[in-house]
BAROVO-82050 format. One record per atom (N, C-alpha, C, O): residue in one letter; x, y, z. Coordinates in steps of 0.001 Angstrom, whole numbers, plus 524288, in hexadecimal, padded with zeros to 5 digits. Each point is the difference from the previous one (the first is absolute). Example, Ala and Ser with C-alpha at 12.3 -4.5 7.8 and 13.67 -1.06 7.14 Angstrom:
A833867E9C681E78/A7FC86804A680000/A80384804B080000/A8040C7FFED80299/S7FA968042D7FA97/S80334804A68003C/S7FCFE80442802DA/S801FD80454800A9/
This chain:
M803577FB4D80000/M7FCA9804B380000/M80375804DE80000/M8037F8007E80344/A7FB8D803097F924/A80341804A97FF85/A7FF2A803A9804A7/A7FBA68009D801F5/R8089A801C47FFBB/R7FFA5803C180449/R7FD758050B7FE1C/R800CA801A47FB8D/V7FC32800C3807D5/V7FD8C804FB7FEB7/V8043B8042F7FFC7/V803448005A80384/R7FCAE802C07F871/R803E78041C7FF7C/R7FE6C8049D80372/R7FBBF802297FF68/L807B37FF528042E/L7FED8804368039E/L802A4805067FE46/L8040B7FFE57FD67/S7F9A9804788040D/S8028A8050C7FF0A/S804AC80078803A8/S800987FCE6803A0/V802B0806F57FB6B/V8048F800D18035C/V7FE4A800F5805A3/V802457FDD6803A5/A7F9B98056B7FD0D/A7FE2B801398054E/A7FDCE7FB28802AC/A800FA7FF198049F/E7FC0D7FDCA7F872/E7FDC37FB3580235/E804427FC228016B/E7FFB67FD7580413/R8043C802137F89C/R804477FC628011C/R80301801AC804DC/R801557FCBF80349/R7FFB9808417FD2B/R802C4801EC8049F/R7FCCE7FEF2804F8/R802217FE6B80403/E7F8D28027A7FBA5/E7FC8F7FEF180476/E800487FA3C80186/E8005E7FEB88049F/E7FF767FDDF7F78E/E800487FA60800FB/E805387FE8A80282/E800287FCF3803B6/L80413805397FA43/L8052E7FEDF80215/L80092801FF8059D/L802597FD668034B/L7FB838072D7FDBF/L8006D8023880539/L7FCE27FCD5803F7/L801CC7FF2380461/R7F98F7FF227FA1D/R7FCE77FCB88038C/R802E17FAEF8013A/R800267FE438047B/A8021E7FF697F77E/A802E57FB26800D1/A804CF800F48035F/A801537FCC780351/A801488079D7FBDB/A804AB8014180318/A7FE9A800AF805C0/A802D27FE278036D/V7F8DE804797FD9F/V7FE46800AF80570/V7FF127FAB480286/V801B47FF1180466/E7FB9D7FD7D7F8D9/E7FEE17FAC680219/E8050B7FCF980109/E800757FD5B803FE/Q80342803027F87F/Q804E47FD28800A2/Q8035D8024480465/Q802997FD19802D3/I7FD5A8080F7FDBC/I802E9802718043F/I7FDB37FE6C80540/I802DC7FED6803B0/E7F7EC801227FCA1/E7FD737FE76804E1/E8012F7FA5480155/E8008A7FEA280494/A7FFDE7FE0F7F76A/A800F27FA6E800EB/A805B97FEC280105/A8012C7FC9B80332/R8026E806167FA27/R805857FE938002F/R80377803F6802CD/R8043F7FEAE801D4/G7F9EA8062E7FE7E/G8033C804138023D/G802F4802EB7FBCA/G800F47FDEA7FBC6/V80080806E980561/V802A3803527FC2A/V8053C7FDB97FE63/V8014D7FFF77FB5F/V801B57FE248085F/V805427FE127FED7/V7FFCE7FB2B7FC8C/V8030C7FF867FC50/A7F9647FCE6804DE/A7FFE97FAFC7FD3E/A7FD348002A7FAC1/A8011E7FCCD7FC97/V7FB4C806D4802B4/V7FCEE7FFFE7FB2C/V8037A801187FB4B/V803AE803148004A/R7FB107FA517FB58/R803008009D7FB29/R7FC5A801947FB84/R7FB437FF3780035/I80716802FC7FBD7/I7FD088013E7FB46/I7FD537FB197FDF2/I7FB87800387FE3F/S8072C7FB68801F8/S7FDDD7FB1F7FDF6/S7FB3B7FE2B8031A/S7FC9E7FD597FDD6/D8030D804068073A/D7FB6F7FE8C80324/D7FB21802C07FDF0/D7FBD57FDA67FF89/V804C4807517FF42/V7FB998030C7FDF5/V7FE7D7FE057FA95/V7FB627FF627FECE/A808897FFA37FDF3/A7FEF57FE137FAB9/A7FD3F7FAB18002A/A7FC357FF197FD2F/S805C07FD7680620/S7FDBD7FAC580065/S7FA5A80028801EB/S7FCB77FCFF7FE2F/A8022D8068880582/A7FAB58006980224/A7FC0E801767FBCB/A7FB6B7FE9480055/L8065E804437FBB9/L7FC83801C07FBCD/L8008E7FCCA7FB02/L7FD02800B17FC4C/G806D67FBCB803A0/G800D97FCF67FB48/G80244803297FB8F/G7FED07FF047FB72/V8047D804D6805DD/V80281803407FBFF/V805ED7FF7A8008E/V801EA7FD81803A2/S800E5804D37F8CF/S805B57FFA280021/S802658042A8038A/S7FD9E8040C8010A/N807217FAE2800C8/N802EA803EC802F9/N800C1804F77FCC3/N7FFDE8045A8020B/A800EC7FAE37F8E8/A800F8804727FC8B/A7FB55803B77FFEE/A800AC804C07FFB5/L7FAA47F91980090/L7FB5D803547FFFA/L7FFD480358804F7/L7FEC8804A67FFC5/V8026F7F8FE804AA/V80013802F9804E6/V80417804547FFA9/V7FF008047380187/L8059C7FA357FC76/L80446803CA7FFB0/L7FF028042A7FBD6/L802648042C80029/Y7FA307FAC77FC30/Y7FE87803F97FC2A/Y7FD228047D802AF/Y800AD8048D7FE99/H7FC167FA1880551/H7FCE9803EE802CD/H802DF80236804BC/H7FF288048180176/F804367F85F800EC/F802F0801AC804A3/F8059E7FE337FF3D/F801177FB517FFF1/S802668085B7FF7E/S805517FEB97FE4F/S8033E7FD09803FE/S804277FDF97FEAB/S7FA11801BA80629/S802EE7FD388040A/S7FC467FE198043C/S7FB8D801CA8005C/K806497FAA3802C9/K7FCE27FE2E8046C/K7FED980487803B4/K7FBA98007280204/E8083A802EC7FEE2/E7FF46804668038C/E7FBA58039C7FE2E/E7FCD6801D480320/Q803077FF307F7BF/Q7FBD7803567FDE2/Q7FAAA7FD648008B/Q7FC25802988013C/L803A17F84E7FDD8/L7FB177FD1D80082/L7FE108000F805A1/L7FB60800E5800F7/V808207FE29802BF/V7FE807FFE280587/V7FDF88055F801BA/V7FBFF8005A802A3/A806C1803C87FBE3/A7FE53805438017F/A7FAAB801447FDB0/A7FCB080244802A6/A802767FC4A7F871/A7FAF7801077FD73/A7FBA77FCBF80279/A7FB9E801E280097/A8058E7F947800DC/A7FC177FCA68027F/A7FE768022880551/A7FB69800048016F/F80871801C98016E/F7FF058024980525/F7FC7B804CE7FF70/F7FC3C8009A802EE/A804F9802C87F959/A7FCDA804AE7FF18/A7FA7F7FE8B7FE3A/A7FC328027880198/H803667F9957FB2A/H7FAE97FE407FE04/H7FC7B7FE448047F/H7FB6E8017B8003E/A806B47FB6780349/A7FCED7FE148046D/A7FE7E80472803A9/A7FB9280041801DA/A8081E8033D7FF2D/A7FF0280440803AA/A7FC2B804007FDD7/A7FCE38022F802F2/E8034B7FECF7F7FD/E7FC7D803E07FDAE/E7FA4A7FE6A80095/E7FC9C80357800AE/A802557F79F7FF0F/A7FAA17FE2F800AE/A7FE19801488057E/A7FB868019C800B8/D807E37FDAD8032C/D7FE858014180558/D7FF96805E2800D5/D7FCA5801CF802EF/L806B7801287FA85/L7FFAE805B28006C/L7FACC801FB7FDCD/L7FDA08039080231/A800A47FA217F983/A7FB038018B7FDB6/A7FB907FEE3803CC/A7FC608031E80080/Q803E97F86C8022F/Q7FBF47FEB9803CB/Q80038803A8804B7/Q7FBF28019680209/L808C07FFBE7FFAF/L80093803AE8045A/L7FD898053D7FE97/L7FD4E8025C80335/R803997FF727F80E/R7FDC0804FC7FE52/R7FA0E7FFBB7FFF5/R7FD65803D180155/R800727F7B77FD26/R7FA4E7FF6F80008/R7FDDE800518058B/R7FC0A8028F800F3/I806937FAD8802B4/I7FE3D8001480572/I800598058980237/I7FC55801DD8027D/L80808800BB7FC9D/L800CC805368022E/L7FCD0804257FD26/L7FF488045080200/G7FED47FA687F961/G7FD0C803C97FCFD/G7FA247FFBB800D1/G7FD13802D67FD72/R8012A7F9CA80615/R7FA647FF96800F5/R7FDC28050680249/R802D98034B8020C/R7F80F7FD387FD90/R7FD42804778025D/R7FEA47FE798058E/R7FBC47FDF780105/S807C88030380285/S7FF4A7FEA080572/S803B5803558033A/S80315803017FDDB/T7FCA17FC7880741/T80393802F98034D/T8058B7FDF87FF48/T800CF7FB957FE48/A802FA807AD8030C/A805757FE677FF9B/A8011C7FB69803A4/A802F67FC787FEA0/V7FAA8803908060C/V800EF7FBC3803BE/V7FE277FAD07FDC1/V802C77FC1780052/R7F89A803DD7FD71/R7FDEF7FB2A7FDC0/R803847FE057FB9D/R801397FB5C7FFBC/R80062808337FCD5/R8034E7FE667FB96/R8054B7FE0B801D2/R802067FC227FDFD/L8003580692805D7/L8051C7FE61801F1/L7FFBC7FAB7802B0/L803797FCBC7FF59/R7F8698026F803AC/R7FF9B7FB01802BF/R7FF457FB847FC29/R802527FBD7800A6/A7FA70805017FB55/A7FF4D7FBF87FC01/A805277FEE97FD31/A801517FB7F7FEF1/A80197808AE7FFDB/A804F77FF5E7FD3E/A803FF7FD2680352/A802BE7FC8D7FE13/V7FD9C804DD806E8/V803CD7FD838037B/V7FEBA7FA3D800AE/V803817FCB480002/R7F77E8021780090/R7FE7B7FA7D8009A/R801047FCEA7FB00/R801697FB6880031/W7FDE08071E7FB64/W801077FD577FB0B/W805DF7FF577FF20/W801BA7FBFD7FDFD/Y80153807F080386/Y805AC7FFF07FF46/Y8029D7FC23803AD/Y804027FDB47FEA9/A7F9C180190805FC/A8025B7FCA3803F7/A800A87FA727FDEF/A7FD4D7FE777FC55/P8064B7FE7C80600/P800FF7FAAE7FE0C/P7FB687FC4C80090/P800567FB847FE4D/T7FB578064080411/T7FB487FCCE80049/T7FC57801227FB83/T7FC6A7FCF67FEFE/G8046A8075A7FE4C/G7FC73801A27FBDC/G801827FDC57FABA/G802E27FC2B7FFAE/Q7FB22806487FC24/Q800EB7FDF17FAC9/Q803E0803597FCEF/Q800B27FF3A7FB4E/A801CD8047780751/A803DD8032E7FD51/A8051C7FD0E7FF69/A8014E7FCB38033F/K80186804757F8B8/K805507FE2A7FF3B/K800AB7FA1C8009D/K7FDED7FDAF803AB/G804EB7FFEF7F8CD/G801E67FAC38010C/G804BA800CE8037D/G80446801177FE17/W7FAFD7FE6080706/W8042C8017C8039F/W805027FD077FF08/W8043E802328008C/R7FB5F7F8DA7FE08/R804C67FD087FEE6/R80300802817FB7E/R804CC8004F80025/L7F865801767FBDF/L8027B802897FB86/L802C480508801B1/L8046C801017FE68/W7F8EE8022A804D9/W8025C804DE801C6/W804EA7FF0A80331/W803ED802B07FF50/I7FBDD7F98480427/I8048A7FEE58034A/I804897FE067FCB3/I804808016F800E5/E7FA4A7FB497FB50/E804057FE3F7FC4F/E80252804B37FD24/E804BF800657FF55/G7F7DB803207FF03/G801DB804937FD21/G8036A803858034B/G8040B801DE7FE2E/W7FA5E7FF11806AF/W8032C803448037B/W805707FDA8800BC/W803EA802C97FFC1/A7FC507F81D80125/A805087FD6F800E4/A80377800567FB29/A8049F801488005D/A7F9197FD8C7FB17/A8030D800117FB2E/A801BC805817FE80/A80417800AC7FD8F/S7F8D680343803E3/S80148805617FE7D/S804F580205802A1/S80239803E97FE4E/L7FF817F972805CD/L804E68018F80285/L8049B7FF737FC44/L803ED802B98008F/R7FB987F9BC7FB9D/R8043E7FF0C7FC46/R7FE7D801347FA5C/R8032C7FF5E7FC71/D7F8018025C802BE/D7FE15801017FAB6/D7FE28805AA7FFA6/D7FBB480137801CA/P8076D802437FBF6/P7FE9D805927FFCB/P7FAD58011B7FD3F/P7FD138036D801AE/E801C17F9BA7FA1C/E7FB26800E67FD25/E7FB4D7FE8C8034B/E7FC25802DF8002B/L8042A7F8AF80271/L7FBB27FE5D8035C/L7FF78803B2804A4/L7FBA880127801B8/R808B9800B180049/R7FFD5803B080460/R7FD57805127FE64/R7FD028023B80308/R8040B7FF977F845/R7FD88804CE7FE11/R7FA1C7FF477FF86/R7FCFE80360801A2/V8015D7F83A7FC23/V7FA707FEEE7FF52/V7FD4D7FF7E8054A/V7FBDC8024A800DC/A806807FAB1802B0/A7FDA47FF2780529/A7FF808051E802FE/A7FC03800F880281/A808018024A7FD41/A7FFE2804F9802D4/A7FBC7803947FDCF/A7FD48802A5802F5/S802277FD737F7E3/S7FC0B8034E7FD96/S7FA897FE4980187/S7FCB28034380140/L8024F7F7A37FEAB/L7FAE07FDF28016E/L7FED4800EF805C2/L7FB978014180171/D808637FE21801D1/D7FF53800E580599/D7FE84805AB80114/D7FCB88011580357/Q805B4802817F9D4/Q7FEBE8058B800A7/Q7FA598011C7FE67/Q7FD678034A8025B/E800B77F9F87F9AA/E7FA93800CB7FE51/E7FC307FE3180430/E7FC0B80293800EB/W805127F90D801A1/W7FCB07FE2B8044F/W7FFC28042380447/W7FBCA80174801CE/K808C1800667FFC7/K8003C803D68043B/K7FD4A805167FE7F/K7FD44802598032F/A8037E7FF577F7FA/A7FD9E804E87FE38/A7FA0B7FF9A80006/A7FD53803B880177/A8009D7F7CD7FCEE/A7FA4C7FF527FFE6/A7FDBC8005580581/A7FBFE80289800CC/L806827FAF5802FD/L7FE2C8004580568/L800A68058180236/L7FC9C801F0802CD/T807C58008B7FBE9/T8010D8054A801F2/T7FBBB803C97FE67/T7FE438033280326/R800097FC767F7EE/R7FC04803A07FE0C/R7FAE87FF8980315/R7FD92803F58013F/V800CE7F7497FFFD/V7FB077FF51802C1/V8009080176805C1/V7FC5D8022280250/I8081E7FCC17FFFF/I800E3801A880568/I7FFD4805F280055/I7FD968022E8038B/A804F58006D7F8CA/A7FFFA805B87FFEE/A7FA7A8021B7FF28/A7FE7C803E88025E/E7FE8D7F9867FA4C/E7FA99801A17FEEF/E7FCAB7FF92804F0/E7FD0A8039180146/G803797F80C8017D/G7FCF67FF39804C4/G8017B803CE8044C/G7FCA3801E7802DC/A8086A7FF357FD96/A801C2803BC803F6/A7FDF0805757FEC4/A7FE51802D580380/A801D27FE9D7F786/A7FE15805237FE6D/A7FA1E80086800E5/A7FE148044580117/A7FF187F76D7FE76/A7FA5480010800C5/A7FE7F7FFBA805C4/A7FB658005780156/G8087A7FF0D8020E/G7FEEE7FFC580597/G7FE307FAB9801FA/G7FDFA7FFA380459/E802B67FC377F88A/E7FE697FACA801BF/E803907FDE78044A/E7FE507FD038035F/F8069B804967FC75/F803DD7FE2B803CE/F8049C803C17FFE7/F80036803967FCCD/R803717FB8D806B6/R804AD8034580043/R804AF7FCFD7FDE1/R800E67FB8280172/C80207806FD7FB27/C804D77FDAB7FE0F/C803708046C7FDFD/C7FEFC802417FBE0/A805137FEEF80717/A803598046F7FEA7/A803777FEE97FB47/A80187803A27FD3F/D7FFB97F76D801C9/D803937FEA57FBBE/D7FDE87FB377FD18/D801987FB9F80131/P7FADC805197FB04/P7FDC37FB957FD25/P804127FC8D7FD4B/P7FF5D7FB3D7FFBF/T804C9807267FE3E/T8040A7FCE77FD5D/T8029E7FC3D803C7/T800AF7FB667FECB/A800C68068D805C0/A8027B7FCA5803EE/A7FC3D7FBBF801D3/A801977FB8D800E9/A7F96C805D77FFA0/A7FC1D7FC27801A9/A7FF8F7FB937FBFF/A7FFB57FB6C80172/A8003E805F77F98A/A7FFA77FC057FBE4/A804D07FC838000B/A7FF927FB447FF49/W804FB807048018A/W804D37FCF08004C/W7FFD27FC318048D/W801577FB6B7FF69/R7FD018067A80521/R7FFE27FC8A80493/R7FC107FB927FF41/R801137FB8680161/L7FA61805BF7FC70/L7FC067FC037FF1A/L801EE7FBC17FC4C/L7FF907FB5B8012B/T802908063C7FA66/T801C47FC1A7FC38/T804B37FCF480217/T800837FB577FEF0/A802E68073D80403/A804767FD3C80251/A7FE1B7FBC9803C3/A802097FBA580006/F7FA12805AA80326/F7FDD77FC38803B6/F7FD917FB5E7FD23/F801027FB808015A/L7FBC98059A7FAB1/L7FD5A7FBDB7FD2C/L803C97FCB17FCCA/L7FF5E7FB407FF99/D80492807487FE1E/D803F27FD107FD13/D802FB7FC4F803A5/D800F67FB7A7FEAE/G8007980684805E6/G802C47FCB4803C0/G7FCAF7FB82801E3/G801EB7FBA280099/L7F9218056580056/L7FC677FBE7801B0/L7FF7E7FBD97FBB8/L7FFB07FB558011E/A8003C8066F7F9FB/A7FF947FC5D7FB9C/A804D07FC7A7FFA9/A7FF857FB537FEFC/V80517806E8801DD/V804C97FCD87FFDF/V7FFD17FBCA80431/V801367FB767FEF7/Q7FD468060C805C3/Q7FFB47FC4480453/Q7FC197FB9D7FEDC/Q8013B7FB66800A7/T7FA13806107FDA4/T7FBF07FC0F7FF52/T800DB7FCAB7FB21/T7FE1C7FB967FFBD/T804B3806787FC6B/T801437FCE57FB63/T804767FC428012C/T7FFE17FB777FE68/A8040E8067380460/A8047E7FCB780157/A7FE9F7FBE78040D/A801F37FB9B7FFD2/Y7FAA9805DD803DC/Y7FE807FC7580435/Y7FA1C7FF1B7FFBD/Y7FD10801DA80354/A8014C7FB537F8B9/A7FA697FF227FF17/A7FD6F7FD80804C1/A802257FC668025B/G7F93C8058D7FF06/G7FD187FDD48045A/G8018C8022580543/G7FE1D7FE2580403/S80553805C57FC0F/S801DF8021480502/S7FC20803B780284/S800678011E804A9/L7FBDF800CC7F856/L7FC4C803D480204/L7FACC7FF5D7FD38/L7FFDB7FEE87FB52/S7FBE4801C680789/S7FAD67FF577FDA0/S7FE88804B07FCAB/S802058044E800B9/R7FA727FAC87FBA5/R7FDFD804317FCAC/R7FD4D8042980347/R8009B804AC7FF07/T7FC627F998804E4/T7FD36803AD80354/T803C0803AD802C1/T7FF0E804B58003F/A805357F92D801D5/A803D08033B802BF/A8029F803D87FC47/A800D58048780163/M800797F9B57F9E8/M802978037C7FC42/M7FC74804847FE6F/M801CB8046F7FF7B/L7F9267FA747FFC4/L7FC5D804317FEB5/L7FF88803D780482/L7FFB2804BB7FF2C/R800417F93C80592/R7FFA58035C80499/R804CE8038B80060/R7FF8B804A680125/W804F67F9257FDE6/W804C8803218003A/W800278041A7FBA9/W801B780468800DC/A7FC797FA1C7FA76/A7FFE6803BA7FBAB/A7FC548048780140/A8014A804887FF09/D7FA227FA3B8031C/D7FC54804178019B/D802708039280414/D7FF9F804C87FFA7/A802E37F8D480437/A802528030B80448/A80448803A07FE00/A8007880470801CB/A802A67F9AF7FA7E/A8042B8033F7FDCE/A7FDC1804C27FD43/A80209804528008A/L7F9BE7FAE27FC84/L7FD86804617FD4E/L7FDC3803E7803E3/L800CB804B67FF72/L7FC6D7F95C8047B/L7FD938037B803CB/L8040A8032B802FE/L7FF108048C80141/R805677F91E7FFE5/R80430802EF802A1/R801DA804897FC9E/R800CC80457801E8/E7FFDF7FA997F911/E801E18041A7FC79/E7FC138046D7FF6B/E8017D8047F7FF2B/L7F97B7FA3880145/L7FBE9803EB7FF52/L7FE3E8025F80531/L7FC808034C80023/H805F47FB018041E/H7FEB2801F280541/H7FA3C7FF4580132/H7FD678037E8020C/L800A47F7D87FC9E/L7FA967FEA180117/L7FFD57FBDF80450/L803AA7FCED80080/P7F82C802F18029D/P7FFA47FC268043C/P7FF6F7FA7A7FDEA/P7FDB87FF297FBDA/D8045E7FD138070D/D7FFB97FA8E7FE57/D7FA6A7FE277FF52/D7FEF27FCA07FCBE/E7FD768058C8064D/E7FA977FE2F7FFD5/E7FD7F800C17FAAF/E7FC397FD567FEAD/I805E08064E7FE45/I7FD8E8012D7FAF2/I8005F7FB647FC45/I7FCF47FF987FC4D/A806C87FCEF804AC/A800A67FB7F7FC93/A7FB557FC5A80037/A7FF147FCFD7FC5E/D7FDF080347807F2/D7FB8F7FC7C80094/D7FAD18028C7FEA3/D7FBE67FD9C800C3/T8042F807317FD3C/T7FB21802B67FEDA/T7FF118004C7FA2A/T803AF8003B7FCEB/D7F76D7FFC48019C/D7FEAB8006F7FA7F/D80171805547FDD7/D80145800867FB65/E7FE868038680809/E801398053C7FE26/E8058F8005E7FDF7/E80117802E37FC4F/A802687FA2F8061B/A8057C800447FE55/A800B37FDAB7FAA0/A80371801997FD0C/G7F93F7FA94801AE/G800777FD897FAE0/G804267FBD88000C/G804A68013780033/D7F9C27F9DB7FFA0/D803E47FBD680019/D801577FE127FA91/D802E37FC337FF6C/G7FB108065B7FC9A/G801597FE737FAB3/G7FD5E7FB017FE44/G801257FDFC7FBCA/V7FB487FFF780775/V7FDA07FAFE7FEA7/V7FB73800BB7FC3C/V8001F7FDF57FBA6/A7FBDD804EE805FA/A7FB74800B37FC94/A80179802E27FB09/A7FE647FE837FBB8/D804BA805B0804E2/D80182803097FB65/D802FE7FCB67FC1A/D7FF288005A7FB47/A804607FC6D806C4/A803477FCE57FC8C/A7FCBE7FC2C7FCDD/A800FF7FF1E7FB61/D7FB0E7FE9580731/D7FCC17FC387FD4D/D7FCFA802927FB97/D7FF977FDDC7FBB7/E7FE4A806C38055F/E7FD11802CC7FC00/E80371801857FB6F/E7FE45800237FB85/A806A480102805AE/A8038E801A57FBDD/A802527FB687FD0D/A802AD800B77FC12/G7FC4B7FA8D805D5/G802227FB6A7FD67/G805C87FF57800E9/G802C27FDEC7FCA8/D7FF2A803DA807E8/D805907FFBD80105/D801AA7FAF18029B/D804A87FF00800A9/G7F78C7FDD1800D0/G8016A7FB118025E/G801D88008380596/G802877FC6D801FF/I7FC4A807F3800A7/I801D2800BF80558/I7FBB37FE9D803DB/I800ED7FFCF804B7/A7FA737FF3F7F956/A7FB8D7FF5980378/A800877FB61803A8/A7FD5C7FFCF80404/D8060B7FC687FAAE/D8006E7FB6A8034D/D8047980055803DD/D801477FC188027F/L80126808707FE14/L804908005A80362/L7FECA7FE9180599/L802D77FCE680256/D7F8F78054C7FFED/D7FED97FED280564/D7FE107FA6A800A2/D801B47FD2E80381/E7FAA6801377F901/E7FDC07FAD98007F/E8040D7FBC37FF35/E7FFAB7FBD180259/A80436805497FA4C/A803E77FC067FECD/A803F07FF5380457/A803087FC457FFF5/G7FCFA8074F803D3/G803E77FFB28041F/G7FFEA7FAD4802CA/G804187FDB48010A/A7F7328006980034/A7FFA17FB1C802E5/A802337FB737FCE0/A8024B7FC6B8023E/R7FD08803AC7F897/R801DC7FBB37FCC8/R805EC7FFDA7FFD1/R802487FBD97FF2E/D80044808A580193/D805A4800367FF93/D802CC7FFB080536/D804C7800828002F/E7F8607FEAC8040E/E802947FF6B8050B/E8039E7FB507FFC6/E7FEAB7FBF77FDBE/V805DC8049380493/V803CA7FBC77FFFE/V7FE2C7FBAD8039F/V7FE178010F80448/A8027C7FA227FA0E/A7FE6E7FB9C8033C/A802E8800408052C/A804BB800D98002A/G7F8577FE6780411/G802798003380515/G7FFEA805668024A/G80162800B78048D/G7FD03803277F860/G7FF798055080206/G804D48033F7FEFE/G804657FE48800EF/A7FABE806767FD22/A80442803B27FF1F/A7FEFD804B58035E/A7FB91800D7801A8/P80869802477FF6D/P7FF2A8048B8034A/P7FC07803A77FDA4/P8006D801657FB6B/G7FBB6800318079D/G7FBE38034F7FDEA/G8016D805AC80011/G7FF95802A67FC02/D802187FF4C80870/D8013D8058C80029/D8046080111803EB/D800548044180239/G802E77F7FA7FE90/G80447800BB803A5/G804F98018E7FD42/G7FFE0802757FBDE/V8047E7FC1E8066C/V805158015F7FDDB/V8012D7FC7D7FB65/V7FED97FB578003E/P80374806BC7FB7B/P801267FCBD7FB85/P8038F7FB7980186/P8032C8008580393/P7FC567FB087F9BD/P8034C7FB858013F/P805AE801587FF57/P8015B803377FCB1/G802057FA6380666/G805A3801017FF8C/G802327FDAA7FB22/G7FD9C7FC8F7FDA3/R806EE80542800CF/R8028A7FDF47FB58/R8020F7FA818011A/R801647FEAB80468/A7FEC17FE387F776/A801FB7FAA6800A9/A805E080038800F1/A8027E7FBF0800A9/
């Protein structure tokens, strides 16, 4: 059966999707051009026609995966709702319990970027876009009097640093913390940055991103309900001190 002839854009899209899958399965260091070619049943030469090196392919794949999540983040933050509601939905989606980012892919990318200048440039640019998107909504909410935040940029940096670190821990040490606890910690981190009382996390007025997310088709509506399903067998810490390092 003859293969369907794809346009250049379609072929690149296909190659990037396959590259993301192979990186997630094998890791940045181990993945080869031939792995991507084999997954699609094409030649190495075809892959190299579109991406002149493995480094270029990896950087483009990383950007491809991250851009999809950035588009979703913009949709969440662009809703017609209060800044607090949008931020809480975004933080819960961004957290390692939500549907944002293939965290394993991001961690692989961060590690590889220490030795790959092109990947480091791409990762840094995408990271700045995440922070800038959160900064804008934090600044908007502060200006509207919803909460106090003297430095929205610093707040966005601290929030993403906390969530990124939590993602590294929970990805490296799977099962070390329950989904419920991670959501609670993510909520608490946001409320601290906005100088809001902890009690607001349990009120409908604060907006937990659940009903809104479902209506928007963001797939976040099951975050709270799914917590019980993801509890670690034998019990994980609910809201105490994080587990010690191995």
